[in-house]
C-alpha positions, 0 to 999 in steps of 0.5 A: 604590586612589587617588582617580582610581583611584575616579573612573576605575572610576565611570566605567567603571561609569556608562557601562556602566550607560548603555549598557544603558539604552540597549540595554534604550530600545531594546528596549521602543521596538520594543514601547512601544503595548503599555507605554504601553496597560497604563499607561493601562488602570488610568485608563480602566478607572475614569474616568466616562462620557463622560470621556476622556483626552486630549493637549493639544500636538502632540508630546506622544505621541511624547515621553511614549512615548520617556518611557516607553520609557526608564523601561521601559529602566532596569527592562529594565537593571535586573539589569545597573546593580543588577551595577554598583553592587553591583562598585562598592562590591564594594572595601569587601567582604570577600574571601569577600561579593565572591562574593555579588556576582550573587546579591545583584544579580539579587535587587535586580532582583527587589525593583527590580521586584517593587516597580514590579508593587505599585505597578501591580497594587496602589496603581493600582487603589485610588488613581485610583478615589479621585480619579475620584470627586470628578467629578460629571455636570457636572464631568468629567475629563479628565486630560492623558496627559502628565501622568498618564503622569509621575505613574504613571512616579515613582510606580513608579520609587519604589516599585522603590527603596523594595523595595531597602531590605533590600538596603541594610540587608543591605550596610550591616549589613556594612560595619559603619554600622548594627545590628539595635540601631541600627534598634530603637533609631531604629524610633520615628524611622523610622516618621516618616521613612516616613510624612514619604517617602510624603507627600512622594513621593505624591498628597496624599491619605490612601489613597496615603500610607498605600499607600505607607507600610505597605509601607515599614514592612514592609521596616524591619522585615524590614531589622532581621531582616536585619541582627541575621541578617548584619550584623557581630559583635563580636570575643570577648575574647580569650582565654589564649593557649598561651603564657601557660598554660603558663608559668603551669603551669610557676610552679605547677610551680616552685612545688609543687616547691619546697614539697615539699621542705619537706613531706617535712622 
């Protein structure tokens, strides 16, 4: 495929992803209020008495629900999106590897949703309790709902992408771009990078950073095992071909025939 063919293929894949996300948005818009309540409940559960979340502008409630429906639509459409991504990458794989595109796409969606669920059920309760603990009877926390949901949805997306690490390690290992040995040698730099990423993506507190960094460290170790199990194996050194072996045997036979008369004499 030439460059224009690749660009045309990329355009087709992107259009299909947009259609899938659009359909997911429409589906989630029909149930946006339950999704909204589910996202707000972790905050309301830790707010002290007399405190509440609030809107500060008239259209804020409407656009907030649109944003929620869009992000939820991305999660709903994630199997189709990941299938299009892996299908675009497929020309770089071997023929026997291409039949795993659908299982890998399904696993990608499962890991993506698992990362978001981990963020919701594990990270949010500890993080929100930590933030709200600084309020007092005189200074009450009253978060702006759009800022809260913007922060929450970005964090859920970040955790969803982070949980894709083993699958990306599988792909890069099959392409020969990384190896388990290389990942082990660069482990110290990876740990530093993980904590930097966690510091950027999470609020400026130690609890949130550790809640993101610890799963990333575990996923990195899993990625090493994946690269070791599924990475490309080095080609074995070439052995003597049958023709060479046959030629050597012929030469030895001729030498033995020459030596035999001399021994008889």
